[in-house]
N, C-alpha and C positions, 0 to 999 in steps of 0.2 A: 334200223334207223327207229330212233323214237315218233312220235305222233307231232307234226305240225311244227316243224323244227322252223325256226326263224334267227336269222343272223343276227338281227339290231337289237341288242341290251332293250328290255324292258325295266325304266324306274317309276318303282312306286313311290309316292309320294310320301314325305315322314309323318309318322304318326304324331300323337301329343308327347309321347317321348322324345320324339328327334331321330327317330331309327329309320333310316333310309332302306329299302332291298331291291337292289339292281340284279335281274334278273336275264339272262343268257339261257338261248338254246331253246329247248321243246316245252309243248304245255305242259306236261309233267313235271318240269321245273316250276313252271308256275302256280301250278297247283301248290306245290312244297314249297314255294316263296312266301305263301300265305300262311301254311303251317310256323313257318320260320318266327313270323311276326309275332304269331300268337304266344311261342315259345317264349321267344326275346320278352315279350310283354311280361310275361308269367316269371320269366328269370331277373326281371328290374334292370335290363337293359337300356342305357340311353347316350344320346349324343354320338351315335353309330352308323357306320354303314355295313351291309351285309350283301357280300358278290356272291351271287350263288351261278356258279360257272357250269359251262358244256363245255365238250371234249369232244363232239365229234368231228369237227375239223381243226385245223392249227389255225385257220383265220380266227375260229371264236375263243381259242386259247391268246391267239397276240390279245383281241380286242378287250379280253376278259385284264389282263397285265393293263394295257393302255389305261380303261377306266380306274383301275387301282392307283396309278400314279397319278392321273388328274384328281381323283378324290381327295389323294393327300395335298395335293398343292392346295387344293379350292377349302379343304377342312382339316386343318394341321392338328386339332384337338380333337379331332372324332376319333373312336376307335373303328378299326378296319377288319373286319372278319372274311375269311374266305372260305367257302363250302363247295359243295356241288362236285358235279363229276372231273373237271380239271383236278381241284383240290385232292380229290381220292385218288386219282393216277397218278400224280405228282406233286405229293404235299411238300416234298423237300424245295421245290424250283420256287413256291409262295411262300414259304418261309424264310429263303433268302432274302425276299423284298426287304429292304428297309421300312418300305410303306404300311407292311402289312402287322397285325398285333397278331390276331389268333388265326389259324387254321383247323376247320372242323370236316370231319368226311362226311360222306352221304348218310351213314347208318347215322352217326351223331348230331346230324343237323335237326333232328327233329325231336330231340331226347330231351326231356323235361332237365334243367339246371344246366344246360350245354353253354348257355350265354350267361351264367352268372359269374363272379371274378374268382377266379380259381388258381391264382399264378402260378403255385406249386407244381401245379399238371403240367405246365411249360404253353410253349408256343403252337404245339402240333398235338391233334387230336385224333388221329386218323388211325381206325382199326381196320383188319382184315374184311374185306367187305363179303367175301367168300365166306365168310362163315356164320353171315345175318341169315334167320330159318325165317323169320315171321316179318309182316308187310302189313299195312293199312291199320295201326294203333291210333291214328291220329286221321279215321275218316270222316266223322262226323263234320267236320271244319274244313271241308274241300273248298276248294276255287270257286267265287262264284263272281260271273258277271252280271250286270244290270239285266241280261238277256237269259244267260244260260247257267249252268253250274254242270261241274264236271266230278266225276269218281273216280278214285283211283284205286281199279279193279287189282293192279298185278304191279309187279318192280322187277326189275332183272331180266335178265336172258341165258337160257342154255346153249343155246348158239354160238358158234364161233365162226361167223363170217370172215374172210381174210382179212377185209378193210377197215374193220371193226374194232375199237378200241373201248365203247358203251359197257360191254360185259365187265369189263376189270373196273369200271367207275362204278355200276351199279349193283355187281352180286349176280348170283345163281337168280332164275326164276323163282316167285312165290307167290302165291296168290293171296286175294282177299277173301274170306269165308263169305260164302254167299249169303249168307242170313244179313250181313252186314251192309252189304254190299245194297240186298234189296232194303233195310231199313233207314240207311241214307236216300236211298231214291228216293221211297214213302215220304221222308222229312222235308226233301227238297221240294216234291210235289204239293207239300201241305201249306211251304211258304210260298207258292205261288208261281214257282218256276214252272217254262214251258217246253224246255229243253232240258236233257240231261245225256251229259256226253259221258262215254266209258273210257279211261285212260289209263297209259300202263307205257311200260317198255316195248313191250312181244304181248300185245292183248289176247293174241288168237292162242296163246300158251295156255292162258286162265284154265286152272282147276287139274292139272296135269301133278301137280302137287299135293290135293287136297283127296281126302279119302272115297274112293271110287271112282277119281278122275272125272268129275263131270267137265263137259262142254262149255266154251264160250256160250254157242247156241243154247244150250241150257239154261245156264244165267240169263241170257237175254229174255226168253221165254217165261222165264220165273220173275223178273221184273216185271214183265207186262204182265203178266197174271197178275201178279199179288198188288202192283200199283197200278190200279187201273184210271186212277184221277192225273197219271203223267200221259199229257200229250204228245212229248214226242222222244225219242229216245236215238241217240246217234252213237256211232262207234270212231273211236280213232284211227288210226293206221296200223292196218292190218295184214298179215304176214299170208301170201296168196297160194302157201304150201299148207297151210293149216286149217283154211274154212270148215266148217263141219257140216255133216248132213243135218243137224239139229238147227242151224244159223241160217241155212238155203230153206230150210222149212218157213223159220220163223219170218224171212224177207218175204215170202211168198205169200205167207196169211196174214201177216198185220201189217197194216199200213202207220202205225205208229212207230215202227222202227224204218228211220229215214235211208231213203235211197239213195245212200252215196256210201262209196269204199273207197276210202284210200289206200292204196297198194303199195307193199313194200318189193317193187320190181328189180329196181337196180341196172338193170340190164335187158337187151331183148335179143342178146347172141348167146349161145348155149355154151359156147367155150369158154366164153369171160364170166357165164355166170356159173361154171362149173369152177375155173380159177377163183372165183368172187366166197365159193362153196357156200351157194344157195342151193337152197333144196325143190326149185323147180325148175323147170326147161322154158324155153320160150310157148311150146305147144301148150306148156300146161297154165300158162299165164293167159292165152287166147279161150283155152277151153272153159277156164273160172267164168270169166269175163261173161263168155257167150252164156254160161249156165245162169247165171245168175240174169242176164237180161231176160232168157227164156220166163223165168218164173218172174221177173220183176221188170217191166220193160221199161218203167220211167227212171230207171239207174242211170247214175252217174258215176265215173269213174276219176278219180285223180291218182298219181304213181310219185314217187319217187326215184329219180334214174339218175346214176354217175356217169360225168362224163368225163373220157381219156383214162379209165382203167387202166394198170399194167399192162401193156401187153398187145392193147387194143390196136387192131389194124382199122386202116380206113373201111375194108368191106366188115367188120365186126360192129363200127361204129353207126354204119348205113345199117344193119341189121339192128340196132337199138332205134334208131331213127326213124324206122319204118315202122317199129311198133306202135307209135305213137297213134297215126292213124289207122291201123290194122285191128287194135286194141279199141279206136274210138276214147282214147282220153280226151278231159276235158278239163284236168287242172293238173300242172304239173309242178313240183317240187325236183328243182336239178341243181345236182350238186358237182364241182368240178372236184374232179379227183386229188384228194389231200391226204399223203401218205402222214400214216399216225406212227411213233414208234414204236417200235412193241409188236406190230403187225405183220403176220406173211407179207401182206401186199407191200409194205414199206420196203421188202428185201427182195421184190420180184424186179424186173427192167423197166425203169419209169419212162413214161414218154416225156417232150421237152414243154415245158409249161406253157407256150403258144400254142402248142398244139390242141391242149387242155382246153385252153381260155375259146381256142374257134370253137372247139367241139360243143362246149360248152353253150356259147353264142348262139350255133347251129340249134340244137334243142330245144334253148328258150324262145326261140323264134319258132320253130314247130309247137312247142306249146303256147305262142300265141296265137298263132291261128286256128290250134285246136280250141282254145278258148272263144273265138269269134265265131267256129261253126256250130258248137252247144250254143253260142247266144241267139245264132240266127234260128236255130230252132225253139227257141223260149220266146219268140215275138208272136204276139196275139194269143198267147197261152195265159190262163188265171192262175198265181202262183201263190201259195199260201208261204208268206214270208215273217219272218220270227223278227220283229224290229229290236234291232242293234242298240243302234242310239239315231238321234231325230235324222229322218231323212234316208236310211240305211235300213234294209233288211237281208235277211240270211235263208233263202228258200228251202224247200224240202231235198234236195238235190245239191245244196252247196251253191249253189249261184248266189252271188252278191245281187243284189236289187237296189239301186237308187229309185227312191219315189218322193211323189207328191201326194199330200192331203193328212188326213188325222189318224195317226195310228199309236196308240201307248207303246213306250219302249219297254221291251217285255213282252209283249202281248204280240199275237200273231194275227195276218190280217191277209184277207183275200186282195192279192194286186192283178192287176190288168198290164202286162209287158208290150210296150207300143216299140220298142225299138232298143239299141244299147249302145255301148261307146264304145267297144271292143273290150271292154275288161267287167261292167255290170252291165245287168238290164235295166231297161229304164221302164218306169212302171206308175201308174197310178191307183191310189187305194178305190175300190169298191164300195 
C-alpha cells in the first residue's frame, strides 16, 4: 500500500478558473493532484471538478462514486473528470456513470493537453499502465504545504501481494533519476522548506530499474550530502523487506534523516504473511526494528496492519495483535480487509464482516494504547517541532504536538513536553 493512506477525501479549493480537485487516498495522490491542477490550468480547463480516486479499498471506490453523484447534483453545469487508481483499474464503471464527462488514466492525468477539449477522442482516455516506463517528468512542481514539501521519487510496484490492486492502477515500479531528485530537494530547501518527504508507491524499491541499481540509502545519502541547507529529510511508508545497508548507515550517522519509519507490515502471523505473498516474516520485522533501534535509539515506528484477512484464525489474529507491543509500534494504520475484485485474496475463503470489524476495532484499540505509551515517554523531553499550523507541530519522530507560545508556521522550534491528551503531546515553546 502506498504511504499515509487516508480514507477521507481532501477537497482543494477552486482556483481562479473554477477548477476543484477532490483527492482520495494516499499522499502520492495528493502530490499528483497538484500536478493535475497545473496541467488543467495550462490546458485552459474551467468550471470543472477533477476526482483523483483511490482503489486501495472498496470503501474508497464507493466514496468516490458517492462524491461524483453529489457533485453533479450541486454543480449541474460543471465538467466532471475522473482519474486516479480506481479510474485506471475500472474505467468502464466510471464511464457508465451519467454524471461523468471524462475518464483519464493514471499516466494520462499528468500529461500536457489531457484537460483540453478534444471530444473526438471520446469519454475514456486510459491506456495500459504496464507499458509506462518513465516517471517524475513533473518533479519540480511537487506537493507543498505550508510546513513541508514532498518529492515523488518512485511510482508503481513490481510485487504482487495477494490483497493489493494498486499495481494494476500504478503499473510496474519506475524510479526518478537521482540527479532530478537532488535538484528538486535543492530548490525546495532554497525556498525555505525545513522538511522534504520522499514519497512513492514502493519507495524502498527506488533505483532497481536505474543504471547500476543504486539503493534508496544511496539516494538519501546523496541528498543529504549535496543539499546541506536542508534541515530535515523524511521517508514515507517503506517495505520492511527492502531496507538496505546504506539506509541503515545513514540513519545511524546523519541526524537530518528523521527517526521515524512507517512500515508496510500488514500482519504479524507467518502463515497470513505467506498467504498475503509478503516478503518478510514476523521474525524479520522484529529483527528490523531491533536493528534500527540499535543504531538510532530515538526512532519511532508506525505500521499498516490488515484485520480479518481471508483464512485468519483467532490465533493468527492474536499474533498480529501481539506484534504491536512486541515491535513497540507507536502509530498504526488499521485496514479492515476489503476484497478487491481480480486479486487472489478475493478468491480465498472470506471471514464474516462482523468478525473483520471486531478485529479491526481491537487492533485500533491496541494502536491507541501504543500511542499513549509513546506519548508517556515524551513527557519531560524537549522536542524539535516543525510547525504545521498555528498551535500544532510535528516532532522528528512524527509525534504530533499541541503547543503554546510563538513559533512561525513552517519553522522548527524547541518545545518542552509537559503532558499529553492521549493523541498529541502537550508542550510549550522554549
